C-alpha positions in Angstrom: -35.4 195.0 -134.6 -33.7 193.9 -137.8 -31.2 196.7 -137.5 -30.3 195.6 -134.0 -29.7 192.0 -135.2 -27.5 193.3 -138.1 -25.5 195.4 -135.7 -24.9 192.4 -133.5 -23.9 190.3 -136.5 -21.5 193.0 -137.7 -20.0 193.4 -134.2 -19.4 189.7 -134.0 -17.8 189.7 -137.5 -15.5 192.5 -136.5 -14.6 190.7 -133.3 -13.9 187.5 -135.2 -11.8 189.4 -137.8 -9.7 191.1 -135.1 -9.2 187.7 -133.3 -8.2 186.1 -136.6 -5.7 188.9 -137.3 -4.2 188.6 -133.8 -3.9 184.8 -134.2 -2.1 185.3 -137.6 0.3 187.8 -136.1 1.0 185.5 -133.2 1.7 182.6 -135.6 4.2 184.7 -137.4 5.9 185.6 -134.2 5.7 182.0 -133.0 7.9 180.9 -135.9 10.5 183.5 -134.9 10.3 182.4 -131.2 10.7 178.8 -132.2 13.8 179.6 -134.3 15.3 181.7 -131.5 14.7 178.9 -129.0 16.4 176.4 -131.3 19.4 178.6 -131.8 19.6 179.2 -128.0 19.3 175.5 -127.3 22.0 174.6 -129.9 24.3 177.3 -128.4 23.8 175.9 -124.9 24.5 172.3 -126.1 27.6 173.4 -127.9 28.9 175.2 -124.7 28.1 172.2 -122.6 30.0 170.0 -125.1 33.0 172.3 -125.0 32.9 172.4 -121.2 32.7 168.6 -121.1 35.7 168.2 -123.4 37.8 170.6 -121.4 36.9 168.7 -118.2 37.8 165.4 -119.8 41.1 166.9 -121.1 41.9 168.1 -117.6 41.1 164.7 -116.0 43.3 162.9 -118.6 46.2 165.3 -117.9 45.9 164.6 -114.2 45.7 160.8 -114.8 48.8 161.0 -117.0 50.6 162.9 -114.3 49.9 160.1 -111.8 50.5 157.4 -114.3 47.4 155.4 -113.5 43.6 155.8 -113.2 42.8 157.6 -110.0 39.4 158.3 -108.5 38.3 161.9 -109.1 37.1 162.0 -105.4 40.6 161.3 -104.1 42.4 164.1 -102.3 45.5 164.0 -104.5 43.3 164.2 -107.6 41.4 167.2 -106.2 44.7 168.9 -105.3 46.1 168.4 -108.7 42.8 169.5 -110.3 43.0 172.8 -108.4 46.6 173.3 -109.5 45.6 172.6 -113.1 42.7 175.1 -112.9 45.0 177.8 -111.5 47.4 177.1 -114.4 44.6 177.5 -116.9 43.4 180.7 -115.3 47.0 182.1 -115.5 47.2 181.1 -119.2 43.9 182.9 -119.9 45.0 186.0 -118.0 48.3 186.1 -119.9 46.4 185.7 -123.2 44.1 188.6 -122.3 47.1 190.7 -121.3 48.8 189.9 -124.6 45.6 190.9 -126.6 45.4 194.2 -124.7 49.0 195.0 -125.4 48.5 194.2 -129.1 45.5 196.4 -129.2 47.4 199.3 -127.6 50.2 198.9 -130.2 47.6 199.1 -132.9 46.1 202.2 -131.4 49.6 203.7 -131.2 50.3 202.9 -134.8 47.0 204.6 -135.8 47.9 207.7 -133.8 51.3 207.7 -135.5 49.7 207.6 -138.9 47.4 210.5 -137.9 50.2 212.6 -136.6 52.5 211.7 -139.5 51.6 215.1 -141.1 52.8 216.9 -137.9 56.3 217.4 -136.6 58.5 214.4 -135.8 59.0 215.5 -132.1 55.2 215.3 -131.4 54.9 211.8 -132.9 57.8 210.5 -130.8 56.2 211.9 -127.7 52.9 210.2 -128.6 54.7 206.9 -129.0 56.3 207.1 -125.6 53.0 208.0 -123.9 51.2 205.1 -125.6 54.0 202.6 -124.8 53.9 203.7 -121.2 50.2 202.8 -120.9 50.6 199.0 -120.9 53.1 199.3 -118.0 50.6 201.5 -116.1 47.9 198.9 -116.6 50.3 196.2 -115.3 51.3 198.2 -112.3 47.6 198.8 -111.4 46.9 195.1 -111.6 49.9 194.3 -109.4 48.6 196.7 -106.8 45.2 195.0 -106.7 
């Protein structure tokens, strides 16, 4: 009878200890989750702020184009907004294209350095092939 009671008490103590350990582990993880949440929230707020600034800049450019304050719901404003958005998209695409070309040039230079120990004819052929790649990429985009 006494041994049964002791077994129950030890089982309860073991359960309490495991529960306590799990709570401690969750508390450690909780701090990490809170920190991750705060970082994520700060990043979202920063992105929202940047987006808002870009939108205001765009609206100001359109208002300057017309020379007076114009209602954002007006058709002329909406048309100009679409034009400005298309211009921004073109600028972004041009920037990406420029970055890709610079990257290809860097790759070509690396290949040239690697082949520098080889014959001069092979290195010139490699340059021509690498320089042809940006044109191939451009022609593929034009086809799409």
